[in-house]
C-alpha positions in Angstrom: 31.5 -24.6 -9.6 32.4 -24.5 -5.8 29.9 -25.8 -3.4 29.2 -24.8 0.5 27.4 -26.6 2.6 25.4 -24.7 5.3 25.7 -26.1 9.3 23.8 -25.2 12.2 20.9 -23.5 10.5 17.8 -23.1 13.3 14.3 -24.0 12.5 13.1 -20.7 12.1 15.8 -19.4 9.8 15.3 -22.7 7.6 11.4 -22.0 7.4 12.0 -18.2 6.4 14.5 -19.1 3.3 12.2 -22.1 2.4 9.0 -19.6 2.9 10.4 -16.8 1.0 11.9 -19.0 -1.5 8.6 -20.5 -2.2 7.1 -17.1 -2.5 9.7 -15.9 -5.3 9.7 -19.1 -7.3 13.2 -19.3 -6.4 14.9 -22.6 -5.3 16.6 -22.2 -1.7 19.4 -22.5 -3.2 18.8 -19.3 -5.3 18.0 -17.2 -3.0 20.6 -18.0 -0.3 23.2 -17.3 -3.5 21.2 -14.0 -4.3 21.3 -13.1 -0.4 24.9 -13.3 -0.1 26.0 -11.6 -3.6 23.7 -8.8 -2.8 25.2 -8.4 0.5 28.9 -8.8 0.0 27.8 -6.3 -3.0 29.0 -8.5 -6.1 25.8 -8.2 -7.8 23.3 -5.4 -7.9 20.0 -6.2 -6.5 17.2 -5.7 -9.5 14.3 -4.5 -8.8 11.2 -6.5 -9.9 8.9 -4.1 -11.7 6.0 -6.4 -11.3 2.7 -6.7 -9.6 2.9 -10.0 -7.9 2.7 -8.9 -4.5 -0.9 -7.9 -5.2 -2.2 -11.2 -6.6 -4.9 -12.6 -4.4 -4.8 -10.0 -1.7 -8.5 -8.3 -3.1 -11.4 -9.9 -1.1 -14.6 -10.1 -3.4 -16.0 -6.6 -2.7 -12.6 -4.7 -3.3 -12.4 -6.6 -6.6 -16.0 -5.6 -7.8 -15.7 -2.1 -6.5 -13.0 -1.9 -8.6 -14.7 -3.2 -11.8 -17.6 -0.8 -11.2 -15.1 2.5 -10.9 -13.1 1.3 -14.1 -15.8 0.3 -16.0 -15.9 4.2 -17.7 -12.7 3.3 -19.1 -13.9 0.2 -21.4 -16.2 2.8 -23.8 -14.6 4.4 -26.9 -14.6 7.9 -27.3 -16.1 8.6 -30.6 -15.1 12.3 -31.1 -11.7 11.5 -30.6 -11.8 9.0 -33.5 -13.5 11.0 -35.8 
């Protein structure tokens, strides 16, 4: 594998790369490689099909309201199983 050193990266760009790489749980190097490959059309970007962006986004009231609203789903409809 070849290596390239990036020079002249300003503070804002560096901090953004660092923040995004931590958010998506990738090394800064892997993130930059993915960005380069995506933008050059070398690899198609795969869409993640998860809900990581929602973790920690609810406050306690929203969470309790959600639990209250889904409570009826936890019961078993005996007529369906007889």
